[in-house]
N, C-alpha and C positions, 0 to 999 in steps of 0.2 A: 504494499499500500503505499503510495507516494504521500508524503506530507509537505504542508507549506513551509517555505523558509520566512524568516524575518524580513520584512518588506516595508521599507519605510513610505514608499509610495501609496500605500494603503492607510496612512495615518487619517484617524478622524480627532478633529480637535473640538472640545466643549468648553467654551470660556467661562471664566468666573464673573457673574452678573455683576458684582461691585468690586472691581480691582482694588487692591491695596494702596494707598497712599504712601509710597516709599520715601523715608527720610533719609537723604545721604548721609547726613550728619551724626546717624545714630552710632551708639558705641556698641557694636555687635558682639555677642557673646557666641562662642562657636556653638552651632549646631541647636540654636534656640528658636531663631525667626527663619521660617521657610517661604520660599517663593510661592506664588499664587497657585501654580499647577504643578501637576506631577505626570510622568509619562509611565503608561501601565501597559503590558503585554501580556497575554496569557499564553501557555503553551499545553497543547494535549497531546498524548502518545499517538492517539489515531489519526488526527488531522495537522499536527504540527503547530507552528505560530498562528495565532489568531491576528485580526487587524489591531495594529497598535493605535492606542488612544492616549491623548492629552486631555486631562480633565483637571477640573479644580482639586487643589490638594484637600485630603481627607482620609478618614479612617478606611482600612481594609476590612472585608468580612469573610472570616475563614472558619471552618469547621474545628470544633475542639480537638478532633483527631487527626487534625493535618500533620503530616509527617515533619513539617518543620519544627513542631513544638516538641516532639518525641525523639527525634533521631538526628537532629541537627542539620537537616538539609537546608543550610543558608550559606550564602557567600556574598561578599560586597566589594565595591571599588570605592577609590577616591580620586578625584581629579579636579582641576580649577578652571575657570573662564576668568579671562582677564580683560580689563578695558583698557586700549591702549591711548597714547597721547593724540594720534590722528584719527580718533572717533570709530575704532572698530571692536569688537568682542572676539578675543580669540580663544581657542583650548590649546592647551601645552600638552602635546605628544599624546593625544587622546588614543590612537590606535594601539599604543602599548598596553594601556589600561583595557581596551577591549580584548585584546589577546590574552593578556593575563586573566581576566573574567573567564575566558573560555577554558583556560587550563585549570582554573578552580573548579568549574562546572563540571569538566571531565571526571576531575578526582573523585567527586562524591556523586556521581550518576545523574546530574541534572543536564538537560539538553544543551547543545550547541547553537550558535547562531552566527550570523554573517556579520563579522566585526564592524565593517563598513558601514553597515545599514544601523547598526546601533550608534555609531558616532554620528551619522546624519540625523538620527532622531534626537539625540542629545542635543545636538545644534538647533533644530527645531524649537525644542523645549526652552532652551536658553534665549533664543532670539523671541519668543513671545513674551517671556518675562524679563527682558534685558535691561528694564529700569531699576531690576534689583542687582545689577553687577555695579558695584561700588566705584565711583569715579575718584576715589581718593588713593594717593601713593600708598603702596603696601597692601591694599584690601583687594578682594578678591572673591568670587561666587564658589564656593565649594559644592561639588557635585558627587551625590551618593548614589551609584546604581547599585541594586540589590535584585539577587535572585532566590527564591525560596521554593522548596517542595510543597505543594498545597493537597496531595492525596488523602482523601478522608479513609484514612486506614491505619490500623495499629500494626499490620504486617511490615516486618522489616525487609524491604525490597525497594527498588528503584522507584522513584515516583512517576505515576501516569499522568500528573498534570503539576504544572508549576506556574510561578508568577515572577516575571521581571519588572521591576518597576525602578523609576528615578525621581528623587527628590534633591532640592539643592537649597543651600543656605548662604547667604552673605557674609563674611567674615573680615575679621581686621587681621592686623599682623599679629603673629604668635607671640612675639614680646612687643609690649605698648611701647617702649622707649629702648630702642635699639637691640642688640644682643644682650642676652642675659644667660651666663655660662652656667651650667648645671653639675651637681654632684651625684655620683654614682654609686650604687652598691653592688659589688661584684657578687654574684648569686649563682652558687652551683648545688643548691640542695634540690633545686626543682629544674627539671628539663623542658625548655620552652618547646624545642624541635630536635627532630633526629632524622638522619639520612633514610630515606624510604617512607618516611610519614607524610605528613601534610604541613609541616611548619613553614613551607615556602608558598602556601597558597593563602588567599585572603578569606579565610572560613571564621565565622563568629566563634567557633570552637577552640581556636587559637588564641583568642584576647580573655575571655572570661576566666579561664584557669589562671592567667597571670595578675588578677588583680588581688588575690591576697597578698603576693610577694610585693607588689607595688605597695600596698598599704603597709606591710612590714618595713620596707625601706623609708616610707614617709615617716613612720613612726620614728625611727632611728635618724631622721634629720638628712634624707636624702632625696633628691628627685625623681629618680628613676632606678631601674635595675639594669645592671651590664650583664647580659646572659653568657654564661659560660656551659661549656659543653664537653662531656667525657671526662676520662681522666686525666688527660692532658690539660684540661680546662682551657678549652680553645676558646676565644673571644667569637661571639657570633653576631648580636643585636644589642642595641641599646634600648630600652623600654620597647616601643613600637617601631623603632628607625632603624637603618641600617648604620653600623658603624665604620669609621675611618681614623686611623692613626697616621701622624707624620712623624717617622724616625729620621735621625740624622747621625750617620756613621762618624764617629769621633776622629776617626784616622784619615778618611778621605773627604769628610765634608758632604759628601752626597746625601741628598734625601730621598726618602722613600715614602710614598702615599700607599698605604695597606690597607685593605679591607678584605672580609672573609670571602673564600669561593662559594659558587652556587652549587652547594652540594646537598641541598636539602634542608639545611639547618637555618637558612635566611630567606627572607622575601626576595623576590627579584624586583627590587624596587626600582621605579622611574626616575625617580631623584639620584639614586645609586647609580644607575646606567649614565645619566646626564653628566654626573661629577667625573666618572671614570673617562668617558668621551671627551669632554672638554679638557680635563688634564693632560690626556694623552695628546691631544692636538696642540695645546698651549704650552705647556712645560717643557723646558729645555732638557732632552735626553742626557745630556752631559752633566745636568745638575739634579736631575730627579728619574728615580725608576717609580712606575707606577703598577702596584702588584695585587692580585687577587690571590691570596695564600693564607695557609692557616698561620696564627700566631696566639699565642697564649698570654694569659694575665701575668705568669711569670716572666716572660719576655718583656712585657710592658714595665712590670717592676724593676727589673734589673737595669733595663735601659735608661729608665727614669732616675735612677740612682746614679748613672753615669751621666746624666744630662743629655741622654740621646732621644727622649722624647721632647718633639717640639711643639706639637698640639693634637688635639683630638676634636672629633665632633661626629654627632648624629646626623641623619639625614631623612626626610622624607616629605610628603605632599605637603602636610599641614605646616609644618616648620620650615622647610626648606633645607636649612642647617642650623643645628642647636650645638653650640661651643660646650665642651666638657672641661671641667677644671679640677676635678678632684675625683679618684676612685678610692672607696673603702674596700680593703681587701685584708684579711688576716690580722684584722686588728690594726692595722696601719692605714695612713692617708697617702695614696699615691698621688702627688701633685703634678698636674698638667699646666705648663705654661701658658700665660695670656699676654698679649700685647700690652705694654705699659699704660695703666689708666684706663684700658677696655676690657670688655667682657668676651673677647674672642681673640682668635689666633689670627695670623698673616693670611694664611691660605685659606682658611674658613671664611673670613671676610672677602677674601678674593671670589672664591667659588660662588658665594651667595651674591655678589654683584654680577658674575657673568650671567648666572641663570635668571635673575631678576631682568636684567637688560633683554633677555630673550622673550620672557614672559609679557613683559610689558610694551613689546614692540619696537624698543629702541634700537635693536639689533636683529636683523634676519639671520636665521641659522638652520640648516638643513631642513627647512620645512618643519621644524618643530612646533610651531604656532600656526593652528588653523582657524582662519578667519569664518565665523558662523553668523556676524550681523555687522552691517555698517550703518552707524549711527549718525554719520554727517548729513 
């Protein structure tokens, strides 16, 4: 039996009767104020993807036995739309998010879709509610695509129905007054992800189990966890972000930008890939190595003691980059250098600037920004 593919040309739009009066000078709290509309697409095993619909933002109606509630058939993505200085609204590398969403869906038996069609539909949603894209520097529209299994059955099996929906909210800069470096608690008593598992996918089940450890870190005065893996205590991620460290060989003076490899223990971050791509293109190979390799908390501690740790940061869609200033490990504080009088390192500051220029349309680079609306 043939089944229908996701098709943006079949989109139906139901507009909100009384649009929200959006205040551009509001102080946006992440994930609290949502745009007027949402994208909703149903999927059925027998007939495939149904006609997409943009409708007013509102509650979902699900059977209490829906498999999303019982067996965790849920995944999500996170991307952003930006208002450029020349009056456009753009999405930053949306094809990467759509491709990753398909990989997450495949991992838990949810349906695949045409990634380009989803990007087109998201573009239409944002264009409809383009007044919600903030005009202020450092602000953006955070977009959250979600897919859930909706089969009304307690049987443990692949869903025969699913729902893909997209919501969005205007957000301000992660740090209200420039950078704010964080303190991390190196955590090895909880395994966040493992090779062959699902920690490299954006599934809800990867996040909720980390909250107790995060609360414990906060109780001890830390902002986030630095997740370690295995008897070697490899560094994997920081909180919900990818981690980067900059080392400097005390003999040769050469620097190394290091992040963990894609072995199943870390998320394939879009920002991570952006950092690596820009670093490999713009840093001098005579002065820098850019490495995806295993490195341990012991290596960081030993090199910090020798003055060979230059800086460190986490990166992700919400924050872009988050400087690190201290790591708690084995009852000691591993200090990470910052620029004098600042809450960031030199490369951390540089890469944030590189990415921001692309996101806000000041620099065109490799078609990373896709225009979805022209407001001129």
